C-alpha positions as semicolon CSV with decimal commas, in nm:
position;residue;x (nm);y (nm);z (nm)
1;X;-1,553;1,479;1,107
2;X;-1,815;1,720;1,230
3;X;-1,808;1,814;1,590
4;X;-2,212;1,872;1,560
5;X;-2,403;1,638;1,767
6;X;-2,787;1,612;1,670
7;X;-3,037;1,333;1,597
8;X;-3,279;1,280;1,310
9;X;-3,584;1,116;1,284
10;X;-3,911;1,105;1,037
11;X;-3,953;1,221;0,702
12;X;-4,115;1,561;0,553
13;X;-4,009;1,918;0,580
14;X;-3,735;1,986;0,814
15;X;-3,795;2,067;1,174
16;X;-3,503;2,182;1,390
17;X;-3,558;2,132;1,789
18;X;-3,315;2,332;2,013
19;X;-3,339;2,204;2,363
20;X;-3,337;2,406;2,656
21;X;-3,121;2,359;3,009
22;X;-2,803;2,302;2,887
23;X;-2,912;2,181;2,552
24;X;-2,949;1,810;2,651
25;X;-3,249;1,684;2,480
26;X;-3,370;1,443;2,762
27;X;-3,763;1,425;2,787
28;X;-3,816;1,523;2,426
29;X;-3,849;1,167;2,293
30;X;-4,225;1,127;2,291
31;X;-4,254;1,500;2,128
32;X;-4,021;1,420;1,869
33;X;-4,154;1,094;1,772
34;X;-4,510;1,267;1,735
35;X;-4,399;1,541;1,513
36;X;-4,160;1,272;1,319
37;X;-4,514;1,152;1,158
38;X;-4,523;1,484;0,974
39;X;-4,149;1,627;0,985
40;X;-3,794;1,526;0,945
41;X;-3,709;1,636;1,298
42;X;-3,350;1,725;1,386
43;X;-3,280;1,764;1,743
44;X;-2,974;1,954;1,835
45;X;-2,732;1,865;2,118
46;X;-2,529;2,183;2,116
47;X;-2,297;2,041;2,419
48;X;-2,301;1,685;2,295
49;X;-2,426;1,604;2,647
50;X;-2,635;1,316;2,495
51;X;-2,388;1,210;2,268
52;X;-2,089;1,107;2,500
53;X;-1,973;1,430;2,598
54;X;-2,132;1,439;2,945
55;X;-1,837;1,469;3,198
56;X;-1,597;1,667;2,988
57;X;-1,497;2,042;3,058
58;X;-1,798;2,307;2,969
59;X;-1,705;2,663;2,951
60;X;-1,958;2,937;3,000
61;X;-2,206;2,928;2,703
62;X;-2,265;3,218;2,442
63;X;-2,610;3,235;2,279
64;X;-2,427;3,319;1,944
65;X;-2,239;2,983;1,968
66;X;-2,533;2,812;1,974
67;X;-2,719;2,991;1,704
68;X;-2,394;2,942;1,464
69;X;-2,412;2,560;1,562
70;X;-2,780;2,544;1,479
71;X;-2,710;2,701;1,151
72;X;-2,456;2,463;1,051
73;X;-2,673;2,193;1,155
74;X;-2,908;2,307;0,882
75;X;-2,632;2,347;0,656
76;X;-2,568;1,968;0,665
77;X;-2,960;1,858;0,659
78;X;-3,131;2,106;0,471
79;X;-3,166;2,035;0,104
80;X;-3,078;2,331;-0,130
81;X;-3,338;2,587;-0,159
82;X;-3,539;2,478;0,119
83;X;-3,610;2,646;0,457
84;X;-3,682;2,485;0,783
85;X;-3,912;2,510;1,080
86;X;-3,765;2,571;1,412
87;X;-3,881;2,511;1,758
88;X;-3,666;2,639;2,061
89;X;-3,762;2,579;2,414
90;X;-3,627;2,800;2,698
91;X;-3,259;2,874;2,645
92;X;-3,313;2,712;2,328
93;X;-3,555;2,971;2,246
94;X;-3,315;3,240;2,282
95;X;-3,079;3,068;2,031
96;X;-3,381;3,040;1,803
97;X;-3,442;3,406;1,812
98;X;-3,086;3,471;1,732
99;X;-3,094;3,242;1,457
100;X;-3,395;3,401;1,311
101;X;-3,217;3,750;1,340
102;X;-2,885;3,641;1,179
103;X;-3,030;3,395;0,915
104;X;-3,393;3,451;0,835
105;X;-3,360;3,319;0,471
106;X;-3,313;2,965;0,605
107;X;-3,631;2,947;0,827
108;X;-3,973;2,895;0,747
109;X;-4,091;2,972;1,090
110;X;-3,990;2,996;1,420
111;X;-4,152;2,916;1,764
112;X;-3,967;3,023;2,056
113;X;-4,116;2,877;2,376
114;X;-4,068;3,064;2,684
115;X;-3,736;3,194;2,627
116;X;-3,587;3,354;2,939
117;X;-3,473;3,684;2,735
118;X;-3,556;3,892;3,064
119;X;-3,290;4,135;3,018
120;X;-3,517;4,281;2,731
121;X;-3,808;4,341;2,974
122;X;-3,880;4,681;3,126
123;X;-3,746;4,572;3,468
124;X;-3,490;4,348;3,308
125;X;-3,200;4,504;3,525
126;X;-3,396;4,356;3,842
127;X;-3,481;4,035;3,681
128;X;-3,119;3,985;3,604
129;X;-3,019;4,071;3,970
130;X;-3,266;3,780;4,052
131;X;-3,108;3,528;3,815
132;X;-2,793;3,639;3,954
133;X;-2,897;3,537;4,303
134;X;-3,010;3,172;4,156
135;X;-2,640;3,150;4,049
136;X;-2,514;3,255;4,356
137;X;-2,721;3,007;4,559
138;X;-2,616;2,718;4,338
139;X;-2,241;2,813;4,395
140;X;-2,309;2,813;4,761
141;X;-2,541;2,548;4,818
142;X;-2,577;2,318;4,506
143;X;-2,866;2,247;4,234
144;X;-3,137;2,157;4,441
145;X;-3,111;2,492;4,638
146;X;-3,069;2,701;4,330
147;X;-3,374;2,536;4,158
148;X;-3,605;2,628;4,457
149;X;-3,449;2,976;4,428
150;X;-3,515;2,954;4,041
151;X;-3,889;2,874;4,100
152;X;-3,922;3,157;4,318
153;X;-3,812;3,378;4,030
154;X;-4,015;3,238;3,767
155;X;-4,316;3,235;3,969
156;X;-4,245;3,596;4,065
157;X;-4,231;3,575;4,397
158;X;-4,039;3,705;4,720
159;X;-3,770;3,513;4,832
160;X;-3,712;3,435;5,221
161;X;-3,400;3,321;5,366
162;X;-3,481;2,951;5,305
163;X;-3,394;2,735;5,029
164;X;-2,979;2,792;5,070
165;X;-2,929;2,452;5,291
166;X;-2,706;2,235;5,089
167;X;-2,355;2,164;4,962
168;X;-2,183;2,277;4,648
169;X;-2,130;2,034;4,395
170;X;-1,764;1,898;4,316
171;X;-1,610;1,969;3,979
172;X;-1,681;1,603;3,877
173;X;-2,017;1,633;4,009
174;X;-2,099;1,925;3,818
175;X;-2,000;1,786;3,487
176;X;-2,213;1,487;3,516
177;X;-2,523;1,691;3,575
178;X;-2,699;1,893;3,286
179;X;-2,906;2,073;3,523
180;X;-2,561;2,161;3,731
181;X;-2,397;2,267;3,372
182;X;-2,695;2,497;3,303
183;X;-2,698;2,649;3,645
184;X;-2,310;2,707;3,605
185;X;-2,284;2,797;3,216
186;X;-2,602;2,861;3,082
187;X;-2,829;3,037;3,326
188;X;-2,628;3,398;3,332
189;X;-2,501;3,455;2,973
190;X;-2,840;3,353;2,852
191;X;-3,059;3,557;3,079
192;X;-2,832;3,846;3,029
193;X;-2,855;3,831;2,663
194;X;-3,079;4,082;2,479
195;X;-3,248;3,937;2,152
196;X;-3,137;4,124;1,840
197;X;-3,396;4,277;1,633
198;X;-3,587;4,040;1,357
199;X;-3,653;4,133;1,018
200;X;-4,012;4,291;0,993
201;X;-4,290;4,031;0,944
202;X;-4,048;3,759;1,030
203;X;-4,199;3,398;1,056
204;X;-4,206;3,391;1,439
205;X;-4,434;3,324;1,699
206;X;-4,367;3,358;2,082
207;X;-4,532;3,089;2,294
208;X;-4,585;3,037;2,671
209;X;-4,736;2,759;2,861
210;X;-5,092;2,796;2,974
211;X;-4,991;2,706;3,325
212;X;-4,734;2,962;3,308
213;X;-5,009;3,242;3,323
214;X;-4,900;3,505;3,574
215;X;-4,542;3,398;3,584
216;X;-4,209;3,565;3,444
217;X;-4,156;3,365;3,120
218;X;-4,526;3,412;3,007
219;X;-4,497;3,776;3,044
220;X;-4,156;3,782;2,879
221;X;-4,303;3,573;2,570
222;X;-4,602;3,811;2,540
223;X;-4,363;4,107;2,587
224;X;-4,132;3,986;2,319
225;X;-4,396;3,921;2,059
226;X;-4,558;4,272;2,110
227;X;-4,189;4,398;2,048
228;X;-4,118;4,208;1,739
229;X;-4,491;4,239;1,612
230;X;-4,493;3,865;1,623
231;X;-4,753;3,614;1,704
232;X;-4,819;3,483;2,031
233;X;-4,974;3,141;2,139
234;X;-5,031;2,936;2,459
235;X;-4,934;2,566;2,448
236;X;-5,032;2,286;2,707
237;X;-4,855;2,278;3,033
238;X;-4,590;2,510;3,204
239;X;-4,248;2,571;3,121
240;X;-4,148;2,233;3,030
241;X;-4,487;2,150;2,847
242;X;-4,298;1,956;2,576
243;X;-4,212;1,685;2,830
244;X;-4,514;1,703;3,040
245;X;-4,766;1,686;2,761
246;X;-4,558;1,584;2,463
247;X;-4,821;1,500;2,187
248;X;-5,040;1,766;2,292
249;X;-4,782;2,007;2,260
250;X;-4,655;1,872;1,928
251;X;-5,008;1,893;1,802
252;X;-5,023;2,256;1,919
253;X;-4,685;2,321;1,770
254;X;-4,811;2,205;1,431
255;X;-5,134;2,422;1,463
256;X;-4,930;2,732;1,528
257;X;-4,786;2,707;1,161
């Protein structure tokens, strides 16, 4: 039996969706339903959090493991000789970039929406330090305080001394929270990962939310687009535009191809 967790809906060309955060596809149902009118939408759940594994132990995650899992999902769902569209959001966007670098022949077009690949930036060392501060805040004061500190980092504001009130979660509390799992096991390894080179003229679009203008991940997406010689597109909403404006986000995605 396969250890892969994914959901399939709709019909048409295969569109693989790699969610952000800890890979839990929460909030993506409406976008997927819209896309399923035109595509076979395959939503990958790297840790199986929406498939009965929430609460089980989780190790620090590696981009390459998510990318390899995505490739194995494609092996199961993609007809011989065909290629897939891919949408990766946030941390899923980092996995999508790695997937494109390693398996370009399987992919028709990749859209990476606000991948937090900040280690690739000219000021990447400083940005990694700031994400480390988010992680340290999580360990000291729990997810709410860390979320406040994360917002400061993404908006490229200077942090004050506030935002550290709170209590760290118990082990069981952490394992039952996708957000906590993201902060504990995805945030640092993914933001520290430098995306590999992709083939010249790779079918790639970097995307960012229109509401993210002036913020770190909009800057990161634009930088990566220039680095790769890829397209750049703005999508409705901000970092979680797929949840905020699911139908408009889906329509913009189709238009980017």
